[in-house]
C-alpha positions, 0 to 999 in steps of 0.5 A: 402433191401434184403427182398424187392429185393426178393419180387420184384423177386417173393418171397411171404414171407417177411423176416423182420419186416418192409417188410410187411409195405413196401409192403403194401405201395409199390404203393405210394412208387413206384409213388414217385420214378417214379415221381422223376426218370421220365426218367426211368420206374420202370421196367427199374430200376436195381432191386437192385437200386429199392429195395434200393429206396423202402426201403429208401423212405418208411423210409423217409415217414413212419419213420420221426424220422430218419434224412433224411441225415442218410437215404440217406447216408445209401442208397448211401453206400448200392448202392455203395456196391451192385449196379453198378458203377452208382447206388450210384449217381442215388439213391442219385439223386432220393432220393434228389429229393424226399426229396425236394418234401416231405419237400416242399409239405404241402399236403404230409402226413407223417405217 
């Protein structure tokens, strides 16, 4: 999450093994976030919340062996620790909506 946050602030060097893959899929990840947080444009979402969402969405889609509940619980805990007072509920709501979409959409491809 810290690496994706740094990248969103202009850093060009990913610092984790997963960072390059997350960045490579950022367009698709961001589209999914935007679709499931329609009242918030990506540039209006708190950068910490956006980094948390990007990492969690990437994990939901490209790491299907990790249970979604575990991914969401971890994202919510990180949001509680590093976000604002409203972050955890925002992250939980967006991820809950994304889970419903990807589990009910037969055309949604998981890697």
